[in-house]
Steps between C-alpha positions, in 0.01 A plus 500: 500500500319318776488635852708326761308214653592219741565161343341171626578150381222244550568127438214276417339798346309317217213398723380460858633712779793617291271646236296681764821625670630642168168700470519619861858636456403668166197647663734671740708642214780237481642387175484121511699220357305169471677175518347150435532217247213559256620770266164562334302532822775727639492730192120529526529589869767770436295650220190507731694664781637771277160579362325487844756692705707710264836342637768309319462124523784277378426129432799274572423134433698319776511162668585596864645155551788599284736733697682625190178585337378693804818697523485579126138620545614730779771652279246553217261678741771741613623557146144571371307658794760598759620408841273247674330639811293202594525128420195292572547118492162328428564225242415148600418153358379209699312171509184377681595147594597276795866451540461135400378606150784759433819430303830651611502702168169662586602593847828633368327712241247647734777582748715664235210728391340583828806498735807561286306733280460732790866454603609587147283813511644601839855454383457684169322785673743517779811509286372822342341658804820463705690733269238774553423412869127519443214290382228255618455130453157347564470117532156366462432210741196337649340381827640169375844632560424446865241215494525236236201314359462154329506488119727804482838380621691661207340841553522490878860384494594786269319753701663393826839520322427851374434615851825359629707649218328838546567510869869418444535771244325754716757453773779543254351830380473628852866385571616686187295809596331513149207704430332216320154392625415142493152385577273198468117484439324186632182456299167309556315316237487700181268465197762444222541257208731297707220254592435426128858499356704338773596138456228288668528132577209473735228418237287797612510864418675712764377797681627753764385457854250762607496783572624603148626841416533671162859549359454884528488458879828328493642756263407790749676311776813449280506879414448589871801274598715657222423855619499454890781389712352180622697172553199284407132539411229236570198553280157381609384365833508146375879543452537638845299205647691242313837634605412553864311175540792304367729665762262401777378156399693363195406133586135573506521677170679189352201292609245753377669526153518125479117486525401818315802603294425302197120585461569867566736524198306296249169523340269215398572572126716246335806612303459491130852377474811437714728756321830651599338837535740791506776333699739445209350722226274799511126434436362662186186694525331832606589487872512815708503606866181315590423131524143337490397599854375854441164411642632432848830705509511801733590842364642627830678384814473715805779293671853564411744424783851636474801442745379798704151353543649167599711663767185646649318164468773303687510780761131482567518112494779517765304731712196268470709202595638673808163610603363140458784366713432749774131419493577126531748564777243703697234235455743233631587710811 
């Protein structure tokens, strides 16, 4: 009979950040349930986790765009592993393309996976956690949940929507006095297979905007958010700069991205084909947590802003502004 362990559900766990997050929770002794679409890749991941960390790992092939399937997966997890302690929403699917090149079906599919997939996860987790008055839900966002960029309208729109839904739910949890922790992690550019398997209509291979971090860095931030009472976590100074700069001068950022936003996200390598990627169907192959940018991705990030840090930041910024105004007033007098 196994010892009692906490249970974590990770969506998008077949590859990328979700795969790294499953490892991170297992490393800390959690039994993990892995949700994604590719059954074979998911089964291999579960086997590897059990071998590496000595925990139970349950593979549950699931399309998070399907609310009924997500809820059925949650029931299977609780029937097999036990009560869910943490639910982590990572799954996403998107397209690199200007809006003029997208079809309504592509936009809808990306939105259903990336936005509604997290909504479905929140609702399934919440319905179970409410009965026990405990649990944690982690939503994985991005700096692009605050500052949109060209060529990623589907992804940016979904991440903005996740942030809005999360904030509404958080207020409701506070109103109902529930001991359920809801948090969101805003990520920088991460070295995942996303840039090789996302739908791409640009004609060139996509790349993350530097600085790039390894998925294990994101996984550590996700675990931190799940185990500390933080409203939100910003990972990497690039995320902090993007969010704060957009608050200060959004029009200037619009102009800058119009000039540099295309080149910063595309390589000079032509695409071999203009395929649908994994938007509608999972991509076959031996994908894992890492993408093709191991040579330039960072293993660590010393900057991790939480809501507590931001309070301090804005306090110091306010003091600085008052000091500046007083200095100007003295100069004028």
